[in-house]
Backbone of each chain as ProteinMPNN parsed JSONL, in Angstrom:
{"seq_chain_A": "MQRIVEVGTEPIDLEAIEKNFSTPECGAVLTFRGIVRDHADGHVTDAIDYTCYDAMAKKELDAVVDRCLEAHPVSHVAVLHRTGVLEVGEASLGIVVASPHRAEAFACAAMIIDEIKKTVPIWKHEIGPDGKRWA", "coords_chain_A": {"N_chain_A": [[-25.627, -5.894, 3.676], [-22.964, -6.239, 1.152], [-19.543, -6.825, 1.173], [-16.327, -6.696, -0.047], [-12.893, -7.16, 0.301], [-9.822, -7.252, -1.016], [-6.35, -8.108, -1.516], [-4.218, -9.424, -3.681], [-2.597, -12.048, -5.923], [-4.145, -12.997, -7.748], [-5.83, -12.73, -11.001], [-8.035, -9.952, -11.546], [-11.5, -10.214, -11.588], [-14.544, -8.822, -12.046], [-17.061, -9.337, -13.028], [-18.823, -11.196, -11.768], [-19.26, -10.116, -9.235], [-20.399, -7.465, -9.975], [-22.719, -8.454, -10.655], [-23.752, -9.758, -8.501], [-23.925, -7.385, -6.929], [-26.043, -6.015, -7.96], [-28.534, -5.56, -6.536], [-32.049, -5.278, -5.592], [-32.591, -2.573, -4.412], [-30.661, -0.946, -5.4], [-29.879, 1.563, -7.605], [-27.645, 2.381, -8.902], [-24.837, 0.852, -10.025], [-21.469, 0.911, -10.008], [-18.571, 0.575, -11.691], [-14.919, 0.455, -11.588], [-12.061, 0.105, -13.272], [-8.544, 0.016, -12.793], [-5.921, 0.193, -14.993], [-2.955, -1.226, -16.319], [-0.921, 0.958, -18.05], [0.729, 2.044, -21.072], [2.886, 3.773, -20.824], [4.66, 6.086, -18.713], [5.345, 8.977, -17.17], [6.914, 9.889, -19.399], [8.333, 7.71, -20.034], [8.684, 4.495, -21.695], [6.421, 1.81, -20.92], [6.484, -1.701, -20.201], [5.407, -3.385, -18.428], [4.162, -3.659, -15.092], [5.557, -4.254, -11.979], [3.998, -4.886, -9.066], [4.399, -4.365, -5.815], [4.085, -5.18, -2.222], [3.583, -4.584, 1.235], [2.988, -7.299, 2.634], [1.74, -7.927, 5.131], [0.556, -5.894, 5.842], [-0.895, -4.601, 3.952], [-3.428, -5.539, 3.371], [-4.883, -5.02, 5.68], [-4.667, -2.216, 5.753], [-6.058, -1.389, 3.54], [-8.565, -2.27, 4.127], [-9.174, -0.544, 6.196], [-9.133, 1.887, 4.73], [-11.601, 1.433, 3.33], [-13.394, 1.318, 5.541], [-13.318, 4.198, 6.222], [-14.232, 5.274, 3.925], [-16.785, 4.288, 3.601], [-17.884, 5.363, 5.874], [-17.74, 8.043, 5.221], [-19.331, 8.317, 2.771], [-21.914, 6.524, 2.744], [-22.793, 3.311, 1.265], [-24.672, 0.755, -0.495], [-23.251, -1.686, -1.353], [-19.859, -2.76, -1.551], [-16.739, -3.394, -3.2], [-13.302, -3.908, -3.28], [-10.522, -4.586, -4.927], [-7.067, -5.327, -5.116], [-4.452, -6.079, -7.21], [-1.372, -7.679, -7.043], [2.031, -8.329, -8.038], [3.572, -9.081, -11.235], [2.286, -7.292, -13.63], [1.137, -6.999, -17.049], [0.773, -4.581, -19.726], [-2.376, -3.37, -20.108], [-3.642, -5.158, -18.439], [-5.403, -5.423, -15.426], [-4.943, -3.62, -12.528], [-6.289, -2.835, -10.297], [-9.553, -3.068, -9.22], [-12.811, -1.765, -8.461], [-16.07, -1.854, -7.176], [-18.889, -0.36, -6.701], [-21.974, -0.188, -5.271], [-25.214, 1.573, -4.94], [-28.234, 3.132, -3.876], [-28.532, 5.492, -5.207], [-26.722, 7.595, -7.833], [-24.859, 9.422, -7.031], [-23.615, 8.805, -4.43], [-22.368, 6.479, -5.052], [-20.334, 7.435, -6.914], [-18.8, 9.19, -5.5], [-18.085, 7.656, -3.285], [-16.39, 5.722, -4.539], [-14.466, 7.396, -5.835], [-13.357, 8.409, -3.581], [-12.186, 6.166, -2.428], [-10.196, 5.422, -4.22], [-8.529, 7.684, -4.186], [-7.721, 7.445, -1.554], [-6.416, 5.042, -1.335], [-4.14, 5.551, -2.581], [-2.706, 7.066, -0.786], [-2.255, 5.658, 1.682], [-2.169, 2.946, 1.599], [0.153, 0.315, 1.776], [1.596, -0.23, -1.063], [3.477, -0.568, -3.933], [4.676, 0.648, -7.068], [6.68, -0.998, -9.448], [8.031, 0.046, -12.338], [8.362, -1.399, -15.439], [10.418, -1.397, -18.318], [11.883, -0.827, -21.524], [14.006, 0.809, -20.76], [14.836, -0.346, -18.501], [14.217, -0.974, -14.8], [12.152, 0.979, -12.854], [11.301, 2.786, -9.858], [7.858, 3.973, -9.378]], "CA_chain_A": [[-24.491, -5.272, 2.784], [-21.903, -7.026, 0.628], [-18.198, -6.098, 1.241], [-15.214, -7.575, -0.52], [-11.664, -6.304, 0.139], [-8.77, -8.232, -1.201], [-5.081, -8.099, -2.145], [-3.647, -10.703, -4.05], [-1.995, -12.049, -7.148], [-4.987, -13.664, -8.887], [-6.454, -11.704, -11.996], [-9.359, -9.335, -11.145], [-12.674, -10.503, -12.363], [-15.607, -8.074, -11.509], [-18.362, -9.529, -13.589], [-19.721, -11.781, -10.841], [-19.376, -9.105, -8.233], [-21.259, -6.629, -10.479], [-24.048, -9.259, -10.794], [-24.288, -10.037, -7.019], [-24.241, -6.126, -6.28], [-27.274, -5.596, -8.51], [-29.722, -5.78, -5.833], [-33.273, -4.319, -6.06], [-32.609, -1.269, -3.923], [-29.467, -0.239, -6.056], [-30.271, 2.129, -8.985], [-26.335, 2.634, -9.539], [-23.848, -0.005, -9.9], [-20.343, 1.658, -10.517], [-17.212, -0.104, -11.616], [-13.869, 1.2, -12.025], [-10.777, -0.689, -13.384], [-7.252, 0.608, -12.958], [-5.345, -0.661, -15.987], [-1.492, -0.871, -16.679], [-0.823, 1.581, -19.335], [2.006, 1.769, -21.8], [3.809, 4.914, -20.591], [4.575, 6.85, -17.335], [6.36, 10.079, -16.96], [7.753, 10.017, -20.525], [9.067, 6.348, -20.226], [7.668, 3.42, -22.103], [6.228, 0.791, -19.817], [5.907, -2.802, -20.737], [4.735, -4.01, -17.329], [4.466, -3.034, -13.725], [5.78, -5.074, -10.838], [3.349, -4.285, -7.868], [4.88, -5.141, -4.622], [3.423, -4.698, -1.192], [4.01, -5.026, 2.516], [1.893, -8.178, 2.673], [1.231, -8.126, 6.523], [-0.222, -4.59, 6.327], [-1.729, -4.134, 2.848], [-4.989, -5.838, 3.344], [-5.558, -4.154, 6.816], [-4.815, -0.821, 5.359], [-7.231, -1.398, 2.445], [-9.972, -2.564, 4.86], [-9.23, 0.891, 6.867], [-9.634, 2.772, 3.732], [-13.013, 1.059, 2.873], [-14.066, 1.77, 6.509], [-13.313, 5.511, 6.119], [-15.032, 5.846, 2.804], [-18.198, 4.045, 3.93], [-18.46, 6.377, 6.766], [-18.046, 9.392, 4.45], [-20.213, 8.008, 1.673], [-22.484, 5.254, 2.885], [-23.3, 2.821, 0.016], [-25.126, -0.451, -0.16], [-22.316, -2.768, -1.441], [-18.485, -2.346, -1.936], [-15.826, -4.29, -3.3], [-12.144, -3.401, -3.823], [-9.655, -5.609, -5.238], [-5.957, -4.865, -5.703], [-3.656, -7.149, -7.526], [0.102, -7.574, -6.953], [2.888, -9.041, -8.986], [4.108, -8.459, -12.484], [1.356, -7.158, -14.589], [1.444, -6.585, -18.365], [0.029, -3.475, -20.266], [-3.816, -3.931, -20.484], [-4.113, -5.926, -17.191], [-6.231, -4.629, -14.367], [-4.296, -3.716, -11.065], [-7.29, -2.391, -9.276], [-10.901, -3.212, -9.362], [-13.681, -1.198, -7.553], [-17.364, -2.014, -7.64], [-19.84, 0.28, -5.544], [-23.519, -0.063, -5.577], [-25.983, 2.428, -3.949], [-29.595, 3.522, -4.465], [-28.471, 6.722, -6.243], [-25.341, 7.446, -8.388], [-23.933, 10.394, -6.273], [-22.981, 8.299, -3.484], [-21.474, 5.46, -5.625], [-19.325, 8.047, -7.45], [-18.215, 9.799, -4.466], [-17.396, 6.593, -2.602], [-15.426, 5.091, -5.412], [-13.474, 8.321, -6.04], [-12.611, 8.413, -2.284], [-11.492, 4.913, -2.266], [-8.964, 5.408, -5.097], [-7.78, 8.712, -3.621], [-7.143, 7.033, -0.117], [-5.483, 3.981, -1.547], [-2.771, 6.252, -3.075], [-2.183, 7.784, 0.262], [-1.768, 4.95, 2.864], [-2.049, 1.39, 1.393], [1.658, -0.119, 1.334], [1.8, -0.938, -2.35], [4.479, 0.099, -4.787], [4.795, 0.242, -8.618], [8.037, -0.9, -10.072], [7.782, 0.03, -13.715], [9.359, -2.182, -16.257], [10.4, -0.931, -19.666], [13.172, -0.903, -22.312], [15.174, 1.606, -20.02], [15.096, -1.093, -17.194], [13.088, -0.97, -13.978], [12.19, 2.197, -12.139], [10.194, 2.962, -8.954], [7.014, 5.057, -9.672]], "C_chain_A": [[-23.367, -6.36, 2.344], [-20.631, -6.318, 0.765], [-17.071, -7.125, 0.852], [-13.95, -6.742, -0.485], [-10.4, -7.458, 0.009], [-7.517, -7.545, -1.903], [-4.402, -9.223, -2.49], [-3.161, -10.802, -5.479], [-2.894, -12.666, -8.285], [-5.637, -12.402, -9.713], [-7.766, -11.388, -11.263], [-10.576, -9.663, -12.039], [-13.693, -9.881, -11.571], [-16.885, -8.403, -11.978], [-19.366, -10.207, -12.407], [-20.101, -10.965, -9.668], [-20.56, -8.095, -8.802], [-22.727, -7.258, -10.35], [-24.66, -9.36, -9.357], [-24.582, -8.478, -6.311], [-25.497, -5.569, -6.739], [-28.447, -5.948, -7.812], [-30.916, -4.76, -5.986], [-33.131, -2.792, -5.684], [-31.453, -0.454, -4.657], [-29.877, 0.173, -7.35], [-28.862, 2.593, -9.557], [-25.337, 1.472, -9.028], [-22.551, 0.509, -10.59], [-19.194, 0.84, -10.537], [-16.182, 0.643, -12.194], [-12.651, 0.175, -12.199], [-9.542, 0.228, -13.602], [-6.44, -0.376, -13.893], [-3.879, -0.171, -16.131], [-1.527, -0.196, -17.893], [0.634, 1.503, -19.812], [3.124, 2.797, -21.644], [3.435, 5.481, -19.146], [5.739, 7.68, -17.353], [7.562, 10.211, -18.205], [8.509, 8.691, -20.668], [7.908, 5.38, -20.868], [7.716, 2.367, -21.159], [5.749, -0.471, -20.494], [5.151, -3.505, -19.669], [5.101, -3.409, -16.131], [4.533, -4.133, -12.663], [5.089, -4.363, -9.513], [3.737, -5.162, -6.71], [4.245, -4.538, -3.378], [3.847, -5.203, 0.098], [2.758, -5.909, 2.995], [0.982, -8.23, 4.084], [0.42, -6.924, 6.776], [-1.199, -4.198, 5.182], [-3.294, -4.324, 3.003], [-5.72, -5.078, 4.496], [-5.629, -2.743, 6.547], [-6.007, -0.554, 4.444], [-8.494, -1.497, 3.174], [-10.084, -1.147, 5.727], [-9.639, 1.882, 6.007], [-11.073, 2.691, 3.411], [-13.812, 1.56, 4.119], [-14.375, 3.434, 6.606], [-14.09, 5.876, 5.154], [-16.508, 5.439, 2.935], [-18.859, 4.986, 5.126], [-18.767, 7.741, 6.14], [-19.071, 9.291, 3.475], [-20.917, 6.659, 1.881], [-23.14, 4.629, 1.549], [-23.931, 1.449, 0.371], [-24.093, -1.703, -0.301], [-20.91, -2.139, -1.864], [-17.514, -3.394, -2.075], [-14.508, -3.651, -3.853], [-11.008, -4.416, -3.749], [-8.354, -5.08, -5.769], [-5.036, -5.998, -5.993], [-2.139, -6.713, -7.432], [0.859, -8.565, -7.736], [3.149, -8.359, -10.211], [2.968, -8.558, -13.437], [1.534, -6.468, -15.985], [0.536, -5.418, -18.674], [-1.453, -4.041, -20.466], [-4.354, -4.666, -19.387], [-4.426, -5.125, -16.215], [-5.282, -4.813, -12.93], [-5.223, -3.513, -10.002], [-8.644, -2.396, -9.885], [-11.776, -2.636, -8.254], [-15.16, -1.486, -8.004], [-18.249, -1.299, -6.45], [-21.14, 0.253, -6.141], [-24.316, 0.672, -4.38], [-27.322, 2.722, -4.748], [-29.483, 4.645, -5.535], [-26.914, 6.83, -6.764], [-24.345, 8.378, -7.656], [-23.124, 9.76, -5.473], [-21.869, 7.206, -3.99], [-20.293, 6.27, -6.156], [-18.335, 8.562, -6.424], [-17.31, 8.858, -3.467], [-16.143, 5.992, -3.326], [-14.211, 6.03, -5.648], [-12.538, 8.471, -4.714], [-11.674, 7.459, -2.139], [-10.181, 4.95, -3.095], [-7.959, 6.542, -4.466], [-6.974, 8.11, -2.249], [-6.209, 5.861, -0.359], [-4.135, 4.561, -1.956], [-2.181, 6.992, -1.971], [-1.537, 6.798, 1.363], [-1.667, 3.497, 2.645], [-0.58, 1.035, 0.879], [1.687, -0.893, 0.239], [2.613, 0.013, -3.221], [4.532, -0.46, -6.17], [6.123, 0.231, -8.747], [7.818, -1.102, -11.527], [8.838, -0.633, -14.461], [9.345, -1.829, -17.669], [11.684, -1.197, -20.467], [14.249, -0.382, -21.629], [15.644, 0.731, -18.766], [13.805, -0.953, -16.221], [13.187, 0.356, -13.129], [11.09, 2.413, -11.275], [9.281, 4.145, -9.299], [7.15, 6.125, -8.51]], "O_chain_A": [[-22.958, -7.221, 3.123], [-20.644, -5.128, 0.45], [-16.959, -8.226, 1.392], [-13.89, -5.712, -1.157], [-10.152, -8.334, 0.838], [-7.623, -6.613, -2.7], [-3.997, -9.992, -1.619], [-3.257, -9.826, -6.223], [-2.534, -12.821, -9.451], [-5.902, -11.314, -9.201], [-8.435, -12.173, -10.591], [-10.547, -9.333, -13.225], [-13.828, -10.295, -10.42], [-17.855, -7.856, -11.453], [-20.502, -9.783, -12.192], [-21.203, -11.123, -9.144], [-21.578, -7.94, -8.129], [-23.714, -6.615, -9.993], [-25.834, -9.098, -9.093], [-25.319, -8.357, -5.333], [-26.061, -4.717, -6.053], [-29.337, -6.585, -8.375], [-30.772, -3.619, -6.426], [-33.47, -1.895, -6.457], [-31.395, 0.754, -4.427], [-30.21, -0.66, -8.193], [-28.871, 3.172, -10.643], [-25.107, 1.238, -7.841], [-22.586, 0.525, -11.82], [-18.781, 0.38, -9.472], [-16.383, 1.393, -13.149], [-12.326, -0.529, -11.243], [-9.531, 1.086, -14.483], [-6.309, -1.568, -13.613], [-3.576, 1.021, -16.083], [-2.146, -0.711, -18.824], [1.557, 1.026, -19.151], [4.179, 2.683, -22.269], [2.351, 5.406, -18.567], [6.891, 7.274, -17.507], [8.741, 10.527, -18.044], [9.381, 8.673, -21.536], [6.693, 5.42, -20.676], [8.759, 1.993, -20.622], [4.781, -0.439, -21.253], [4.231, -4.239, -20.03], [6.127, -2.74, -16.007], [3.565, -4.877, -12.51], [5.615, -3.378, -8.994], [3.494, -6.365, -6.608], [3.861, -3.373, -3.472], [4.479, -6.259, 0.107], [1.77, -5.459, 3.574], [-0.216, -8.511, 4.117], [-0.322, -6.854, 7.756], [-2.208, -3.538, 5.43], [-4.165, -3.477, 2.807], [-6.85, -4.601, 4.39], [-6.536, -2.065, 7.03], [-6.797, 0.376, 4.608], [-9.452, -0.81, 2.82], [-11.223, -0.706, 5.882], [-10.441, 2.731, 6.394], [-11.737, 3.711, 3.232], [-14.847, 2.188, 3.893], [-15.457, 3.881, 6.988], [-14.77, 6.876, 5.386], [-17.388, 6.147, 2.446], [-20.053, 5.257, 5.251], [-19.748, 8.435, 6.408], [-19.761, 10.301, 3.338], [-20.528, 5.696, 1.22], [-23.896, 5.296, 0.843], [-23.725, 1.006, 1.501], [-24.101, -2.612, 0.529], [-20.88, -1.073, -2.48], [-17.404, -4.25, -1.198], [-14.592, -2.904, -4.828], [-10.635, -4.97, -2.715], [-8.398, -4.411, -6.801], [-4.824, -6.839, -5.118], [-1.755, -5.576, -7.703], [0.304, -9.611, -8.075], [2.979, -7.143, -10.287], [2.656, -9.613, -13.989], [2.085, -5.368, -16.01], [-0.437, -5.239, -17.942], [-1.613, -5.148, -20.979], [-5.575, -4.823, -19.372], [-3.776, -4.091, -16.065], [-4.993, -5.887, -12.402], [-5.003, -3.965, -8.878], [-8.871, -1.805, -10.941], [-11.513, -2.993, -7.106], [-15.428, -1.347, -9.197], [-18.217, -1.772, -5.314], [-21.391, 0.6, -7.295], [-24.14, 0.453, -3.181], [-27.466, 2.587, -5.964], [-30.195, 4.71, -6.537], [-26.007, 6.233, -6.186], [-23.138, 8.136, -7.671], [-21.917, 9.971, -5.6], [-20.756, 7.072, -3.48], [-19.186, 5.817, -5.865], [-17.13, 8.341, -6.547], [-16.211, 9.14, -2.99], [-15.062, 5.813, -2.764], [-13.071, 5.566, -5.666], [-11.316, 8.614, -4.731], [-10.517, 7.703, -1.796], [-9.148, 4.499, -2.599], [-6.764, 6.311, -4.28], [-5.786, 8.331, -2.012], [-5.25, 5.711, 0.399], [-3.093, 3.991, -1.63], [-1.12, 7.574, -2.199], [-0.454, 7.068, 1.881], [-1.087, 2.821, 3.495], [-0.17, 1.388, -0.227], [1.787, -2.115, 0.352], [2.425, 1.229, -3.213], [4.462, -1.654, -6.461], [6.82, 1.154, -8.324], [7.477, -2.196, -11.975], [10.032, -0.487, -14.198], [8.275, -1.946, -18.266], [12.548, -1.864, -19.898], [15.361, -0.897, -21.747], [16.646, 1.019, -18.112], [12.65, -0.846, -16.633], [14.293, 0.746, -12.755], [9.954, 2.282, -11.732], [9.798, 5.243, -9.506], [6.499, 7.169, -8.552]]}, "seq_chain_B": "MTKETVLTIRLLAFGALSDHLGNRPIEMNLATGSRVSDLLVRVGRDYPAAESQLPHCMIAVNREYVAREYVLAGGDEVALLPPVSGG", "coords_chain_B": {"N_chain_B": [[27.592, -1.3, 24.068], [25.807, -2.58, 26.787], [24.174, -5.645, 27.75], [21.79, -4.927, 29.165], [21.143, -2.5, 28.142], [20.327, -2.691, 25.629], [18.041, -2.91, 22.89], [16.567, -5.168, 20.514], [15.545, -4.805, 17.188], [13.36, -5.629, 14.337], [13.943, -4.875, 11.001], [12.418, -3.634, 8.293], [12.383, -3.115, 4.779], [10.88, -1.356, 2.099], [9.697, -0.739, -1.309], [11.503, 1.708, -3.06], [13.409, 1.965, -1.196], [14.286, -0.602, -0.719], [15.957, -1.16, -2.516], [18.324, -0.435, -1.409], [18.555, -1.42, 1.087], [17.9, -3.983, 0.653], [15.574, -6.93, 0.515], [15.152, -8.456, 2.72], [14.512, -9.169, 6.235], [16.323, -7.106, 8.646], [18.153, -7.416, 11.541], [18.466, -5.23, 14.134], [20.409, -3.669, 16.684], [19.547, -1.493, 19.295], [19.814, 1.362, 21.453], [18.082, 1.057, 24.532], [14.956, 2.795, 24.991], [15.09, 4.088, 22.638], [13.868, 5.971, 19.873], [11.845, 6.314, 16.952], [12.879, 8.144, 15.388], [15.524, 8.116, 16.373], [16.23, 5.6, 15.234], [15.945, 6.049, 12.471], [18.232, 7.899, 12.013], [20.204, 6.216, 12.58], [19.948, 4.448, 10.434], [20.384, 5.939, 8.283], [22.945, 6.51, 8.513], [24.075, 3.97, 8.534], [23.351, 3.162, 5.906], [24.035, 5.172, 3.628], [23.224, 5.788, 0.961], [20.496, 5.547, 1.15], [19.678, 7.575, 2.693], [18.645, 10.174, 1.862], [15.957, 9.464, 1.129], [14.693, 9.021, 3.375], [13.381, 11.044, 4.951], [10.988, 11.173, 3.69], [9.636, 9.015, 4.099], [6.868, 6.851, 5.388], [6.48, 5.468, 8.571], [5.87, 2.242, 9.938], [5.168, 0.379, 12.811], [4.852, -2.822, 13.965], [3.019, -3.159, 12.08], [1.165, -0.758, 12.224], [0.823, 2.454, 11.552], [3.158, 4.898, 12.705], [4.447, 7.869, 14.593], [7.337, 9.77, 14.467], [8.188, 10.14, 16.926], [7.711, 7.949, 18.347], [8.526, 5.464, 20.681], [10.44, 2.804, 20.636], [10.384, -0.802, 21.155], [11.77, -3.938, 22.338], [11.883, -6.569, 19.901], [10.104, -5.442, 18.288], [8.636, -5.038, 14.961], [9.651, -3.029, 12.527], [8.771, -1.02, 9.728], [9.85, 0.537, 7.038], [8.394, 2.767, 4.998], [8.36, 4.038, 1.836], [6.976, 6.677, -0.098], [3.687, 5.595, -0.983], [2.412, 3.917, -3.882], [0.193, 2.696, -5.011], [-2.652, 1.399, -6.917]], "CA_chain_B": [[26.173, -1.407, 24.682], [25.631, -3.845, 27.692], [22.959, -6.331, 27.498], [20.636, -4.387, 29.627], [20.816, -1.193, 27.541], [20.02, -3.005, 24.174], [16.959, -3.723, 22.409], [16.751, -5.619, 19.05], [14.241, -4.778, 16.395], [13.482, -6.32, 12.885], [13.722, -3.785, 10.206], [11.953, -4.081, 6.762], [12.252, -1.752, 3.715], [9.891, -1.548, 0.99], [9.819, 0.256, -2.426], [12.773, 2.003, -3.697], [14.355, 1.707, -0.116], [14.675, -2.006, -0.654], [17.244, -1.221, -3.406], [19.499, -0.028, -0.705], [18.577, -2.213, 2.242], [17.475, -5.36, 0.644], [14.305, -7.342, 0.756], [15.172, -9.361, 3.99], [14.529, -8.403, 7.477], [17.657, -6.733, 9.141], [18.102, -7.214, 12.79], [19.3, -4.216, 14.431], [20.481, -3.287, 17.987], [19.435, 0.103, 19.605], [19.833, 1.688, 22.881], [16.919, 1.174, 25.272], [14.578, 3.965, 24.873], [15.328, 4.559, 21.175], [12.741, 6.332, 19.216], [11.821, 5.923, 15.553], [13.697, 9.089, 14.784], [16.852, 7.719, 16.375], [16.532, 4.512, 14.243], [16.257, 6.617, 11.0], [19.556, 8.414, 12.074], [21.184, 5.062, 12.393], [19.74, 3.775, 9.098], [21.01, 6.871, 7.331], [24.534, 6.336, 8.748], [24.573, 2.622, 7.887], [22.876, 3.032, 4.561], [24.071, 6.441, 3.189], [22.659, 5.782, -0.222], [19.074, 5.649, 1.429], [19.442, 8.687, 3.564], [17.686, 11.257, 1.24], [14.561, 9.15, 1.023], [14.174, 8.569, 4.836], [12.421, 11.983, 5.542], [9.714, 11.096, 3.098], [8.871, 7.592, 4.457], [6.065, 6.643, 6.648], [7.056, 4.304, 9.392], [4.853, 1.298, 10.747], [5.79, -0.548, 13.872], [4.047, -3.834, 14.152], [1.961, -3.043, 11.158], [0.491, 0.46, 12.575], [1.635, 3.763, 11.224], [3.378, 5.632, 14.098], [5.123, 9.161, 14.325], [8.841, 9.751, 14.509], [8.57, 10.113, 18.33], [7.293, 6.573, 18.997], [9.353, 4.687, 21.299], [10.6, 1.392, 20.196], [10.485, -1.886, 22.126], [12.491, -5.164, 21.765], [11.12, -7.331, 19.1], [9.263, -4.546, 17.362], [8.827, -5.138, 13.533], [9.69, -1.756, 12.049], [8.879, -1.129, 8.376], [10.139, 1.879, 6.266], [7.497, 2.864, 3.763], [8.39, 5.179, 0.845], [5.499, 7.239, -0.523], [3.065, 4.509, -1.774], [1.99, 4.24, -5.314], [-0.731, 1.6, -5.53], [-3.726, 1.899, -7.701]], "C_chain_B": [[26.224, -2.685, 25.58], [24.312, -4.399, 27.261], [21.607, -5.673, 28.006], [20.174, -3.111, 28.924], [20.436, -1.26, 25.911], [18.749, -3.468, 23.859], [17.117, -3.987, 20.909], [15.274, -5.442, 18.203], [14.539, -5.355, 15.027], [13.044, -5.068, 12.067], [13.488, -4.41, 8.881], [11.876, -2.821, 5.981], [11.605, -2.212, 2.604], [10.185, -0.575, -0.256], [11.104, 0.375, -2.777], [13.739, 1.943, -2.426], [14.965, 0.127, -0.213], [15.84, -2.179, -1.636], [18.469, -1.126, -2.687], [19.671, -0.976, 0.601], [18.182, -3.676, 2.028], [16.183, -5.862, 0.772], [14.101, -8.261, 1.931], [15.183, -8.708, 5.111], [15.826, -8.19, 7.97], [17.389, -6.68, 10.624], [19.11, -6.121, 13.153], [19.226, -3.816, 15.962], [20.383, -1.89, 18.294], [19.5, 0.098, 21.004], [18.346, 1.644, 23.477], [16.447, 2.52, 25.412], [14.585, 4.785, 23.54], [13.99, 4.994, 20.739], [12.827, 6.101, 17.681], [12.81, 6.883, 14.876], [15.327, 8.662, 15.036], [17.261, 6.463, 15.394], [16.846, 5.042, 12.835], [17.621, 7.307, 10.944], [20.468, 7.27, 11.788], [21.093, 4.583, 10.939], [20.467, 4.694, 8.088], [22.466, 6.739, 7.485], [24.949, 4.894, 8.134], [24.29, 2.396, 6.395], [22.906, 4.452, 3.803], [23.249, 6.623, 1.979], [21.029, 6.065, -0.075], [18.716, 6.883, 2.205], [18.497, 9.808, 3.121], [16.19, 10.865, 1.161], [13.959, 8.857, 2.345], [13.124, 9.675, 5.394], [11.019, 11.925, 4.841], [8.917, 9.704, 3.305], [7.955, 7.728, 5.583], [6.672, 5.44, 7.304], [5.689, 3.649, 9.963], [5.718, 0.421, 11.617], [4.625, -1.513, 14.173], [2.723, -3.612, 13.514], [0.765, -1.816, 11.385], [1.366, 1.567, 12.279], [1.863, 4.493, 12.611], [4.251, 6.996, 13.638], [6.596, 8.847, 14.585], [9.12, 9.606, 16.036], [8.169, 8.804, 19.137], [8.467, 5.96, 19.629], [9.359, 3.225, 21.061], [10.77, 0.422, 21.458], [11.149, -3.04, 21.557], [11.401, -5.909, 20.948], [10.101, -6.713, 18.139], [9.708, -4.795, 15.82], [8.605, -3.816, 12.887], [9.773, -1.884, 10.418], [8.954, 0.37, 7.832], [9.439, 1.785, 5.019], [7.587, 3.996, 2.901], [7.091, 5.63, 0.32], [4.88, 6.032, -1.36], [2.625, 4.812, -3.284], [1.043, 3.126, -5.926], [-1.809, 2.198, -6.531], [-3.658, 1.588, -9.136]], "O_chain_B": [[26.654, -3.743, 25.121], [23.496, -3.792, 26.567], [20.532, -5.82, 27.424], [19.028, -2.68, 29.056], [20.288, -0.308, 25.144], [18.296, -4.413, 24.506], [17.687, -3.196, 20.157], [14.177, -5.873, 18.559], [15.679, -5.547, 14.604], [12.063, -4.374, 12.332], [14.086, -5.377, 8.408], [11.434, -1.743, 6.379], [11.748, -3.357, 2.175], [10.954, 0.369, -0.071], [11.853, -0.599, -2.841], [14.938, 1.866, -2.694], [16.069, -0.168, 0.245], [16.582, -3.161, -1.606], [19.526, -1.585, -3.118], [20.778, -1.236, 1.071], [18.12, -4.485, 2.953], [15.46, -5.003, 1.278], [13.009, -8.792, 2.128], [15.814, -7.652, 5.154], [16.604, -9.119, 7.752], [16.468, -5.963, 11.015], [20.249, -6.024, 12.696], [18.125, -3.643, 16.485], [21.053, -1.083, 17.651], [19.304, -0.895, 21.703], [17.458, 2.219, 22.846], [17.192, 3.401, 25.844], [14.155, 5.933, 23.425], [13.002, 4.424, 21.203], [13.892, 5.702, 17.208], [13.494, 6.509, 13.922], [16.205, 8.805, 14.185], [18.373, 6.345, 14.88], [17.77, 4.62, 12.14], [18.186, 7.316, 9.85], [21.347, 7.31, 10.928], [22.122, 4.344, 10.307], [21.091, 4.209, 7.144], [23.168, 6.88, 6.483], [25.928, 4.706, 7.411], [24.909, 1.559, 5.737], [21.836, 4.88, 3.371], [22.546, 7.633, 1.943], [20.375, 6.655, -0.935], [17.535, 7.197, 2.353], [17.678, 10.309, 3.892], [15.298, 11.713, 1.131], [12.793, 8.469, 2.419], [12.191, 9.36, 6.132], [10.041, 12.513, 5.303], [7.84, 9.398, 2.792], [8.124, 8.49, 6.535], [7.271, 4.558, 6.688], [4.697, 4.273, 10.34], [6.75, -0.144, 11.253], [3.548, -1.081, 14.584], [1.625, -3.768, 14.048], [-0.34, -1.884, 10.847], [2.521, 1.622, 12.701], [0.986, 4.655, 13.46], [4.664, 7.137, 12.487], [6.964, 7.713, 14.892], [10.14, 9.034, 16.42], [8.299, 8.674, 20.354], [9.493, 5.986, 18.949], [8.372, 2.52, 21.274], [11.204, 0.791, 22.55], [11.13, -3.177, 20.334], [10.211, -5.877, 21.26], [9.402, -7.357, 17.356], [10.887, -4.767, 15.467], [7.445, -3.454, 12.687], [10.58, -2.619, 9.848], [8.17, 1.246, 8.197], [9.709, 0.982, 4.126], [6.896, 4.973, 3.19], [6.141, 4.847, 0.345], [5.5, 5.547, -2.307], [2.539, 5.962, -3.714], [1.11, 2.733, -7.091], [-1.778, 3.379, -6.877], [-4.544, 1.979, -9.896]]}, "name": "protein", "num_of_chains": 2, "seq": "MQRIVEVGTEPIDLEAIEKNFSTPECGAVLTFRGIVRDHADGHVTDAIDYTCYDAMAKKELDAVVDRCLEAHPVSHVAVLHRTGVLEVGEASLGIVVASPHRAEAFACAAMIIDEIKKTVPIWKHEIGPDGKRWAMTKETVLTIRLLAFGALSDHLGNRPIEMNLATGSRVSDLLVRVGRDYPAAESQLPHCMIAVNREYVAREYVLAGGDEVALLPPVSGG"}
């Protein structure tokens, strides 16, 4: 099994991971990119400053992946969350899940996103013409 | 407080709470036996602008989530974590 879990400031590049996860037993390779969009709650967004509790974010993201693999076993999983100031159109989150059949891959990826939004200590500080506001 | 009855913790604030408590660790003295809930009362008193956010925070001690009843020890790193918004 291949497993990649990262929190960092480098741009998210999933192409090599998708290729490596395309192993013969996997009939489904699912990729999700969370992208910074240009609006939130009626406000124009130019960029988002993602901040995190460095010492804890990677550990919690690992715990999320553990829970999701237990609930939805898959062949390979990668979860990469980017921090720092990201412009509209840049990826803040990348998930690649590979499994023999599509159902497990969709279920695992969906649970990963949901769980990230509950426990991983990362915060959005939205930047726009109105100034900065916490999401 | 006498030396014997005091413990010192390192307090960190994140997200919207950092607007009120800053981005640097704060050293705080508490009575021995203090729980997380006691710390939150103290933070609310020292930083009134942050008080309304405290009930919604999760708390981590030494990078593990804990309940309000958790008893603090000297040297603990206590993080106040507003509702997370990653993704």
